[in-house]
Structures are given as structure tokens and as C-alpha cells.
N, C-alpha and C positions, 0 to 999 in steps of 0.2 A: 161249909150254908147247904142250906137245905131248900130244895126248889122242888116244883111242882113238874113234873114231866108227862105229857101227853106222848102213847106212844100206838103203835097199833098192837095186833097178838103177839107178832114175833118180838116186840120188843124195840123195834125201831122206833129211833124218836122222830115226831112232829112235831112240837111245840114245847118250849118253855117258857115257863115264869120264876122270876126271881121276887122273889119278895122286898118289899124296898121296906126302911128303916123308919119309914111313915110319922111315927108315934103314937098317938091315939086315933088319928083321923086315917090312917092304913088301912086299907082295905084288906077284908080278913081271909076272904078268898080271892083266886086267881082269876074267875068267870072261865077258865076253858072247863067246854062241858063234852066229854066221850059222847061218840056217836057209833053205832054198829060197829064191830071189829076196833075197837078202839079199848085203851084204859087209860085213866088219869092216876097217876103215882104221884100222892101229897108229899110234902116234905122230903122228899130224896135224898140222902146225903151227899153232897156233891165238894171235893175236896180245894179248899180256895183258890190252890194259884189253875185251877179251871173255869172260875168262876169269873176274871179280868174281862173286861171288853174284847180283848183280842184272843179271846182264845173261848169265849162260852158257846160260839156261832156255830165252831166246829166240832161242838160236841156230837152234832145232828150226822158227822160224819164218821168219828172216831170213835164213838159211844154208843151203847144200846143197853138197857133196862131188863136187868135178871131177877124175873122174880121165883124163882125154884126151892129158895132155900125158903119160902114163904114170907118177905119181906124184900120187898123194890131194893133193888141196887146198881147205881151204877156199873157199868163194867166196859174195857177197853174191848171194841171187835174184833174178831180173831180174822187175822189176815191170810188169804190163800195164797198159800206159794205154789208162785203160778211162775 
């Protein structure tokens, strides 16, 4: 599934927008606007198993957006081994 993701400049997720399947009347844009220090990444591919209602809100804590390859992609956060 593709979703829109608002991040800070470090790739930390601040907001998510999952596009609905509402047919011809569905909005084409998420309505999310980036402010200074933020970036909006549209149509980021997210594995379907992470987009279920019980998992999607966890993306804020477990994943971030990486743009090092030129295209935004969702990656799991690296945990410090404390």
C-alpha cells in the first residue's frame, strides 16, 4: 500500500495519511502540508502487514523514512543496544 508520510528533516514520522479507496469522489491529495523543518513524502510503499488498524499507529515509533537513495522508503528504526 502507498501512503503519504510527513517527517522532520531526520526522517522521524510525524503524520501518516492512508489514501482511501473511495472511487471517483475520493480526494487526490492528503491535505497534509509541510512546514519549515518538515518534508512530505507522497506515495511511500508500506508493506500491507504494517497498514492494518492495529499496526499503523506503531509506525510512528518503530519506523522512519530514509531518503538516502533518492526515493523515500520506510525503514525500521535501529535500536541502540543498551
